[in-house]
N, C-alpha and C positions, 0 to 999 in steps of 0.2 A: 482571557485566552486570545493571544490576538493570532489571525490567521497567519500562517506562514509557508502556505503550500499553493504555488500556480497551478494552473489549468491543466497544462502539461505534464508537471507532475502527478495530477490527480489520475489522467487519464492513463498516463503509463501505469500506474498502480493498479487501476481496475482490470487493465488489459493483462497485466501479470496475474494479478488474482484469479483471473476467467480462466486464463493458461492453466495454473497450477490445479485449479478446482476440476479442469477438464481431465489433465492427467490421473487425477488423483481416482476421480469416478469412472473414470476410462480403465482403471487397472494398471495405469503402467508405473506409478508411483505407489507404494505401499509400507504398512509397518510403521516404524517408529518416525521415520523419514518423512513418509506422505503424512503422517499426522502434524508433526512439526509443520511441514510447508503448507498444510491446510489451515493452520492456527495463522502462520503467518500472511496467510492470503485474508482470513478475516481480519487481521489488524489493519493491513492494507486499504481494503475498503472501507471499515470504518474511519482510518486516519483522510481518506480521501473525500468522505461525506461530509466531515466537519472542517476540512482544510487546514487541518492543524497535524504537525508531527512533534510528538516528544523530543524526540534525537534531534532535532533542528535546534531547539533552545540553546542548550547549554554551549554550542557552537556559535550561536548568533547566525545559523542559516537559514535564509528566505530564499524560494523558487517563485513567489509573486514579484510579477513585473510591477512597473510604475502606477500604471492605469488599473491594475486589480484590485 
């Protein structure tokens, strides 16, 4: 499993996950939509920690820079 996420991509994913979690636990989003977004936030955090996004693989996409 080769890393295919750059640091900017990882930071953006964590920020989005924090915002989604804040909205969910703050009561702004709820129900099925809230649960789906919360699961998406967890996936964002997990993929950020391992620096690998499985959806990038079939398209040959990478956000890693040459020096990363």
